[in-house]
C-alpha positions in Angstrom: 95.2 190.0 -28.5 92.5 188.6 -26.2 88.9 189.8 -26.5 87.0 191.3 -23.7 83.4 190.2 -22.9 80.8 193.0 -22.6 77.1 193.2 -22.0 74.6 195.9 -23.0 71.0 196.1 -21.8 68.3 197.6 -23.9 64.7 198.1 -22.6 62.3 197.1 -25.3 58.5 197.4 -25.3 57.6 194.0 -26.9 56.6 190.6 -25.8 59.3 188.0 -25.4 57.7 185.7 -27.9 57.6 188.5 -30.6 61.1 189.7 -29.8 62.6 186.2 -29.9 61.6 185.8 -33.6 63.8 188.8 -34.5 67.0 187.2 -33.2 66.5 183.5 -33.5 65.2 183.1 -37.1 66.9 184.0 -40.4 64.0 186.0 -41.6 63.9 188.0 -38.3 67.6 188.7 -38.3 67.5 189.7 -42.0 65.0 192.5 -41.1 67.4 194.4 -38.9 70.8 192.7 -38.3 72.0 191.9 -41.8 70.9 192.5 -45.4 70.0 188.9 -45.7 70.3 185.8 -43.5 70.1 182.1 -44.5 70.4 179.0 -42.4 71.1 175.3 -42.7 70.5 173.6 -39.4 72.7 175.4 -36.9 74.8 177.3 -39.4 73.6 180.8 -40.2 75.0 182.9 -43.1 74.8 186.7 -42.7 75.2 188.9 -45.7 76.1 192.6 -45.8 77.0 194.6 -49.0 78.3 191.6 -50.9 80.3 190.1 -48.0 79.2 187.2 -45.9 80.0 185.6 -42.6 78.9 182.4 -41.0 77.9 181.8 -37.4 77.0 178.6 -35.6 74.0 178.6 -33.4 75.5 177.3 -30.1 72.3 177.2 -28.0 68.9 178.7 -27.8 65.8 178.6 -25.6 62.4 179.6 -27.1 61.3 183.1 -26.1 64.4 183.5 -24.0 67.8 183.5 -25.8 70.0 182.6 -28.8 73.8 182.3 -28.7 76.1 182.3 -31.7 79.8 181.9 -32.5 81.3 183.4 -35.7 83.0 180.6 -37.5 86.0 182.7 -38.6 86.6 184.0 -35.0 89.9 182.5 -33.8 88.8 183.0 -30.2 87.0 179.8 -29.4 85.4 181.3 -26.2 84.0 184.3 -28.0 80.3 184.4 -28.8 77.4 186.8 -29.2 74.1 186.3 -27.4 70.7 187.8 -27.4 68.9 187.3 -24.1 65.5 188.4 -23.1 65.0 189.4 -19.5 61.6 190.1 -17.9 61.4 192.0 -14.6 59.4 189.8 -12.2 57.7 192.8 -10.6 57.1 195.3 -13.4 57.1 192.8 -16.4 59.4 195.3 -18.2 61.2 193.5 -21.1 64.9 194.1 -21.8 67.2 192.6 -24.4 70.7 191.9 -23.1 73.4 191.6 -25.7 76.6 189.8 -24.8 79.5 190.0 -27.2 83.3 190.1 -27.3 85.7 192.7 -28.7 89.3 193.6 -28.6 90.1 196.3 -26.0 90.8 199.0 -28.6 87.6 198.2 -30.4 85.2 198.0 -27.4 83.6 201.4 -27.8 83.1 200.8 -31.5 81.5 197.4 -30.9 79.1 198.9 -28.3 78.2 201.7 -30.7 77.5 199.2 -33.4 75.1 197.3 -31.2 73.4 200.5 -30.1 72.8 201.3 -33.8 71.6 197.8 -34.6 69.2 197.7 -31.6 67.9 201.2 -32.5 67.1 199.7 -35.9 65.3 196.7 -34.3 63.3 199.0 -32.0 62.2 201.1 -35.0 61.2 198.0 -36.9 59.0 196.7 -34.1 57.7 200.1 -33.1 59.1 199.8 -29.6 
């Protein structure tokens, strides 16, 4: 089954530099995305309730974005990405999540991201 790409945009009241630390560093990701996160170079290990998954950091740009690929994902084209977008006029900051999910799991995947980002917003007081 092929995965479908989807994007969700979340308005966040935080500076891009502050927000970036929460999705591009192991300590930042460990505060809201997983129970614990370690990294060795471009390999990140995410731990939840005794299970762990590895993701490779594919690309990043400071204060802008970070793109990962789950090592165990058979779909070579699938990735998940955190991207900060700043409106040129209003200076409003949004976090855009890009991810892939199988068609029958799309709603569940979106809900998971909504819950995770709600946790992030709570953490940073946004």
